[in-house]
N, C-alpha and C positions, 0 to 999 in steps of 0.2 A: 327380554328387556335389554337394551343396548347399554353397555358400560363404557365409561370414559376413563382413559388412562390419565391419572392426575399429573404424571410427569410430562407426558406429551402435551396435555391441554394447557400447561403453564408456559409453553414456549411462545415468545412474542417475536414477531418478525415484520420487516419492512422491505419490500422489493424495490430495487433500483434498476429498471430496464436501461440497457445501453442506449436505446433510442430516445430516452428522455434526458440524457446528459446535455449540459450546455455545450455549445460549439462556437469557437472563434477561429478565424483563419486570417492571419496577417501577411500571408505570402511566405515569409520566412518561418512562421510558426503555425502549425495546424494542431489545435488543442481541444480535447473533450474534457469537460469538467463534471465530476460526479457531484460536487457540492458548489454552492455559490462562490464565485471567484472573479475578481477583476471586473470585466465588462458584463458579466452574466450573473444575474441574481434570481433565485427562486426561494420563496419564503418557507417552503417545506424541505428545502435541501441546504441547510446551513451547516449541519454537522451530524455525525452519528457518535454519540458519547464524546470521547476526547479526540475523535477523528474529525479534523477540520477541513482538509483539502485532499483530494485525489485527482490529479490532472494527468491525462494520457497525452503526452506531448510528442509531436513529430517535428523535428527541426531540420531545416534544409542545410546542405553542406556549407561549412565555414560560417554559419550564422549562429546566433545565440543571444543570451541574456547578458547585457552589459553589467558593470558593477552596480550593485544595489544593496540596500541594508535590510536586515531582519533583526527582530528582537523577541525574546521569550516565545520561541517556537522550536519544536523538534522537526527538522526537515530531512526527509529520506528520499534518496534518488535510487531507482532500480532500472538500469538499462535493459530493454527487451531486445534491441538490436542496435549495433553501432557503438560509437565511443563519444564520451563527453570530456572536454578539457575543462578543468575546474581550478579556480584560483580564489583564495579568500584572505581576509585580514589576520588569520592566525598564522600565516606564512605558508599554508599548504598550496602546492602548485603541482597538479598531476592529472592523470587520465583515469576516467572511470569507464571500464569495459563491460561488455555483456558478461554476466556471471558475477559481477561485483555488486555490492550493496554499500551505499555511502550514507552517512548521517552527519548532520551539523546540529549541535545544540547552540542555537543563536544566543540564548541567555541574555546577558546585559547588553549585547549588541555585536553584530558581525556584518561585514560587507563581503560580498562574493560575486563572482561571474561564472557563467557556464556557457560554453560554445561547443558546437559540433566539431569534433577534432578532425573529421574527414573533409577533404576538399571536393569529393565526388559522390559520397554516399550519405543518405539520410540517417538520423539517429532517432530512435523511439525510446522514450523512458517514462516511467511513472514517477511523478513528483508528489510526495505525500507529506502533509503537515499534521503533526500531533500536538495538542495543547500540552505544555510541560507540567510536571508535578511540582517542581520548585522554580520560582521565578528568579531572574537576575543572577543565574550561576555564571561562572567563568565560561566564555564561549569555548567550544571544543569541536573537534573533527575526528571522524573515524571512518575507515573503509576496509572491507575485507572481500576476498574472493571465495565463492562457494561453488562446489562441484555439482554438475547436473545429476551425477550418479547418486549423490547424497540425498536427493528428494524423490527418487523413483518409488512410487507406492508407499511413501511415508512423508511425514511432515519434517521439513528441514528448518529449524529455527535460525533466522538470519538477523533479527533485532530482538533484544531482550535487556531488561535491567539487571539480570542475574547470571545469564549464561555467558561464560568467558569465550565460548566459540563464536558467539554472535557479536554484532556491533552494539555498543551500549546506548541506552536511551534514558533520558530524564523523565520517565513516566512508567507506570505499571502497565506497559504495553509490550506485546509480543507479535512479531511478524513471522509467518511460516509460509514457505513455498512448498508445493507438491506437484509432481507429475504423475497422474494416475493412468494406468492402463485400463482398457475397456472392462466394465463390470466390477472394477476394484472398489472396495469401500473402506473408508477411514473414519475413525471416531476422533473428534477433537474435544478435549476436556479443558475447560477454562482453569486458570491458575488460582482464582479467588472469587468470592461472592461479589455480586454487582458488576461483573465483567460481562461484556458481550463480544460477539465476533462479527466482523464484516467480511463476507466471502466474496472476493472479486475474481471472476473467471477470465483469465487472460485469453485462453482459447480452448475450444472443445465444447462438450455438453455434459452437464452434471445435474444431479438431483440432490437436494438437501432439505430435510424436514418438510417434505411436501411441496417444495418449490423447485421448478426446473429452470436452469440457467443455461444460456448460450453465450457465445463470445462477447465479452465485455459487460455482460449483465453482472449484477451484484445483489446480495441480500444481507440485511442486518438481522442477527438473531440474538436474543437475550432471554433471560428468565429461568434457564436451567443450567446445569454445569457440564453437559455433554451433548454433542451434536454429531450426526452421521452425514457423511458426504459420499455419494456414489457416482462414479464416472459412467456415462452412457457410451462415450467414445474416448479415445486417448485425449486427456485434458491437462491443462496447466492452470494452476490457481494460486492465489495469494489469500491467506487468512490473516486478518489483522484483529488481534484481541486488544480491547481497550476498556478502561473504566467507563461505566455508563453514567456515573454521577460525579 
């Protein structure tokens, strides 16, 4: 008689193939949307828990997003290659480079612009929006640089509401980067009940809880407190832990 592992059987998951992402190309911007955004809407892809937006943006040299407003959203930018020039109404004016993680708590209202800092090279960055825990807070900005060595075969926390080494977020959310060598396995344990994880594969091939992911695929997992991730080849991934309710 076959038995069922009660822990494994309670894992819930939703697969997000890279091929099913929304896609827009405005010439200066080539963007893939994991969730409904702007000109692209999909009724089954409006959010995963508190994760509202994950855009994979490529911006042409010297081009970008002019000054525009945001309110009550946690906005995270993670450059994968290239550099972004950022300016906002908090008085921040600087450059976000590969290896940096930037966050804005839009709170009661903020205006900002982002442009490719290079005149001859493209920039590729992940733009991620998280629904806030507390509305209408004072707008704030944070940015930190993280070493690649700090994520080799381990999770490197880059966004957290409690870890002083990470950038602070107005939500019970945690972002972790990892670079895994072939066949290496990591376990991710959530910080609290009713939290899920969204595993986004930047590049490589991995397996997690019975689902295989290739470049830019993602899977949402929830229902238990720990998940295993194994690399089939050298892989780079982002794990976003967020409240599911």
